[in-house]
N, C-alpha and C positions, 0 to 999 in steps of 0.2 A: 648463660650464653647470651651475648649481646644481640639485640634485634638489629636487623638490617635497616639503616636509615633510608627514608624515602624522600625523593625529590619530585618536583613538578612533573618531570619526564616519566616518572614511574607510575603516575596515577592515570586512570582512564575512567570515563563515565561508566557507571554500572558496577565498578569495583566495590567489593564488600570486605569489611573487616569485622572481627568479633573481639570481645573482651573476655576476661575471666569473670568471676562472680563475687558478690559481696552480700553477706546477710545483714539485714537491718535489725539492730538491737534496740529494745524498748528504752533502756537506760541512755543510750547514745542519742536516740530520737529526742528524748526529753532534755538532755544536756545541750544539744544543738539548738533546740527551740528556746531554752532558757536564755541562751546567749544572743541568738540572732533573730528569732521570730517568736517572741513570748506571747503566743495566743493560747487561750485555754484548750482548744482542740488539739494542740501539739503537746500539752503539758499534763493534762488531767483526764483520766479515763471517764469520769462521771460527766464532766463538761463536754468532752468529745462525743459521748453517747447521745447528747442532746443537740449536737451540731449537725450541719449538713453532711458531715463525714460519717455519722452514726458509729463512731469509734475513734480511738486514737489514730492520728494520721501524722506522718512525718511532714515537716515543712517541705514545700516544693524546692526551696533553696538547699535543703539537706539532700534531697534526691539529686539535684543538680550538682552538688559538690561530690557526692559519691559517683555520679556519672563521670565527672571530670577525672577523678582518681582512676576509674576503670579505663577511661580513654587513654590516659597517660601510660598505663601499664599494658595496653592492648597492642595488637598488630599494627595499629596506625602510628608508626614511629616516624613522624616527619622529621626531617634533618635538623631543623632548628627549634623543634618543639611544636606543640599545638598552640598556635597564637591566633586567637579569635579576634575578629574585627567587627563582629555584629552577628545578629541572628534573630530567630523567632523561636519561642519556647511555649510548650503547652503541657499541661498535666491532666490527661483524660480520666485518670482514676487515682485515688490516693495510694501512697506507699504506706504499708503497715509494718509493725514489728513482726519479725519472722520472715518477711519477704526476702527472697534471694534475688538480687538484681544482676542483670547483665546488659551489655550494650551491643547492638548491631548497627554498623555504620554503612552507608552507601554514598559513594561519590556521585553527585548529581550534575555538577558543572565544573569545568576547568577553564580558567581565563588567564592566559599569560598577560603580564603587564606591558603596556605600550611605552610607558614612561620610565619604568624601572626594569631593565632587562634581566636583572638578577632574580626576579621573583614573579609570582603570579598569585592568583586566588583560586581556591577550590570551595565549592559549596558542598557541604557534607551533611546528610541527614543522620542524626544519631538517635536511635530508638532504644529507650530503656524499658526492659521487660522484667516482669517478676517470674517466679518459678512456675506459674501457670500459663506463661506466654501471654499475659495480659500487659498491655502497654500502659506504663505509668508516667512516661515522659517522652516527648518528641522535641528535639532541639535541632533545628536546621541552622547550621552555622556557616558563616563565611570565614575561612581561615587563610592565613598567609602561608605560602609554600615557596621555598627557595628552589632555584634551578641548580642542577648539578654543576654546570660550568658557570661560575660566577665571575667571569672576567669582564 
């Protein structure tokens, strides 16, 4: 079943969206790290145990990539896709192998464009949580959102 596409007019401050879930696998954590963030605490359990993480931790960028996949598959079905133009990200706790991640989104601001009447911006806080409801990432993003009537 296709998701209903959302336009700027469909959004309101305080609106919330949720995602499905994704389990983090140790093999994939290491594969991602080997290719994109090859630091010992993402690749080797013994080195990770001696690090600030006190155990193997997924790269924050891996958590961000999984978050993006969950967002794309979520209820947040923006008409022209989720097109970010900037934001602020934090990782308050590490993501571990076996964690089951999900994302909760909240619309914080909506700003119609003055110079481009076909579009506007929405500020959306995307909170990624694990199976224990512990926050592993917060990404507050500004996203481009199109209007329904694009004349």
